N, C-alpha and C positions, 0 to 999 in steps of 0.2 A: 707511712703517708708518702714518703719519696717513691716507693715502689709503685703506689697507685698513680702518681704523677707521671712516672716513667711509662707506665702502661698506657695512659692517656695520650702522652706525647708521641709514642711510637705506633698508635693505631692509624689505620688507613684513612678514617674519616672523623677526626677529633671534633669537627663542628657539630656533628649529630650524636656524639658519645657523651654519656653523663660525666660531669666533672667530679673529681675525687672529693670525698668527704662532704663537708657542709657547703662547699662552694657552689654546688648545684642549685641550692635554694637561695644563696646569698647574691648571686650574680643575675643582673638583668640581661636581656638580649644584647644590648649595646656593650655592656661590660664583658660579656662573653667574646664579642668581636674584638675588643681591645686585648683581652687576654690571648686570643688566637693570633692577633697581629704581632704580639710579642714572642710567642713561643713557636707557632707554626705559620709563618707568613705565606707559605706555599698553599694554604687552604683558605685564605682570606676571600678570594673571589667567590668560591663556592658558598662560604658562610654569608657574604654580603647578598648574594642571590637569594638565599633562604630568608635572611633578615627582611629584605624588601617584600618578598612574597608573603611572609607572615603578617607584616604591618600595613602594607598598602594593597595587597591583593595579588593573585597569581597572574593577572593580565599584564602586570608590569614586568614580569620576568619570563613569560612564555610567549615566544613569537607566534603571531597568527600564521595559520597555514597559507602557503603561497598560492595566490589565485591569479593565474595568468590570463584568465578570461576577463577579469575585472580590469586588469591592466590594459588589455586590448580595447575595452569599451572606453577607457579614458583617454586613448591615444587618438591621434589624427594621422592622415596619410603623409604629412610632411614632417612628422617627428620620428627619428630613429629610436628603436627600442633596444637598449643596451643591457646585456647580461654581464654583470661583473662576476667572473668565474671564481669559484673556490675549489680547493683540492678534492678530487673525488666526485664532483658533481658535473653532469653533462645536461645542458638544457635542451638538447635536440629531441629527447623523448617527449618532454613536456610540450614542445612547440608542435610536434607532429600530432600528438594526441589532440591538442586544441584544434589544429587545422582539420583533422578528421571529424571532430565534433561539429564544427560549423560549416562543413562542406567545402573546405578550401584545400583538401589534401592533394588534389590534382593540379593545384596552382602554387606550389611551394618549390622554389629553387634554392638549393643549398650549395655552398662552396666553402671549402676549408682554405683559407688564405695561406699563401706561401710565395716562394720566389716564382715570378713570372705569371701570377694569377691576377694581376691588376686589370689588364684588358678584358678578361672574362668577367670580373666582378662589375666593371663599368657596363658591359653589354647586358648583363643580367639586370642592373638597376634601371637602365634605360627601358628595357623591355617590360619590367615590372611596373614602372611608372605609367607606361602607355596601356598595358593590358590589364592592370589591376591585380598583379600577382604579389606573393610574398617572396622576399629575397632574404635569405639568412647567410650572413658572411661570418664564418667561425674563426676564432683565434686571430683577432686583429693585431694582437701584440707580436705575432710572428711575421707581420708584414708591415712594419712601420714606415718603410719607404712609400707605401701606397696611401698612407693616412692623409697627406696633403691633398691628394687627388680626391679621396673620399670626402674630405672636408668641403671641397669645391662642389662636388656633386650634390651634397646635402644642402648647400647654400642655394642651389638652383631649384630646389624642391619648394615650389609655391603652389598655392591652392588651385590655380587655373591650370597648371601644367601637369598635375598629378591626378591619376585615377583614384577615387575615394576609397577603393578596396586595397590599394597598395600599401604594404608595410615593409619597412626595412628593419630587419632584426640583425643585431650585431652581438658578438661575444668576444670578451677580452679579459685577460688578466690585467691587474693594475700595472700601468707602465707610464713613466714620466713624459714620454713623448706622444701620448695619445692626445689628439686634438681637444683643447679645452672647449672650443666652441661647439663641438659635437656633443660633449657631455652636458653643456649648458642647454642645448636645444633638445636633447633627447630625454627619454624616461629611463632612469637607471634602476636595475633590479639585482639584488644580490641573491645567490643560489646557494646559500649555506645549507649543508645537510642538517636535518632536524636532530635535536638532542633530547633523549628521554623517550620512554615507552609511549607516553601520550602523544608527543609531537609526531612520532613515526607512525602511530596508529592513524592519527588525523590525516597525515600525508597520503597514506595508503587508501583510506576511505574516500578522500576527495578526488582520487583518480577514477572512482567508479561513477558511472552515470546511473540515473534513476532506473533506466531499463536493465542495466546490468545487475543492479541490486535486487530488482523485483522479478527477474526472468524465470526463476525456478518454479516448478509446479509444487514443490514441497518447501515453502519459504522458511518454515521454522528450522528444519534440519539444515537447509542451505546457509542461512544467516549464522547459525552456530558454527558450522564448518568454516565459513568465510572469517568470522572473528578469530577462530583458533589459528587458522593459517596466518592472518595478519599479526596476531599476537606473537606467534612463533618467529615470524620474520623480523618483527620489531626487536624481540629479545636477542636474536642473532646479531643484529646491527649494533646493539648496545654492548 
């Protein structure tokens, strides 16, 4: 019996492995969590996620696909849209894809913030507010000295002085000196990479437009190949 418990203790995923002996049938899901908390606390987070999914439903543990177009529809020209960055995720691709989709790709100005970029950023904001352009200021956390100026520029953004098509997009890693008022006024978005095959597949399929999905003259073969490619890519990410 001790050898069985040792094997269970040393396995990579004890939360999904059969318990030794009669304990598999004696323990409820909650009791399994308690047992795991005592013997393998490093796997509790995964076990809790599985517990919630089994008892409340998958929608409580599976994040919905990130829909940037829906965020845009909920925004106004006076609200900054803020990407809170995560390691390994770059929102530029998503933003440019959306701009191309709605015909704004020739009206997007991007600027990576850094030392000495403050005046350029101010000029882009002023032009965008007047002409109805999109302005994307990347990596705000690398130009904290510019943040008080940016805060004042955003305070000036009122309905009468801003073109309705103007949008100010910002990206930043969490930073204690990022202006609180900008966070309060803006729409915050996290860009965490999806986890799991299903989430990765959904992310890839959501990047396709209806025209791209239906463009082949041999739809049956095309859709099979597309699924295979997406599945292979998702497997590599995992």
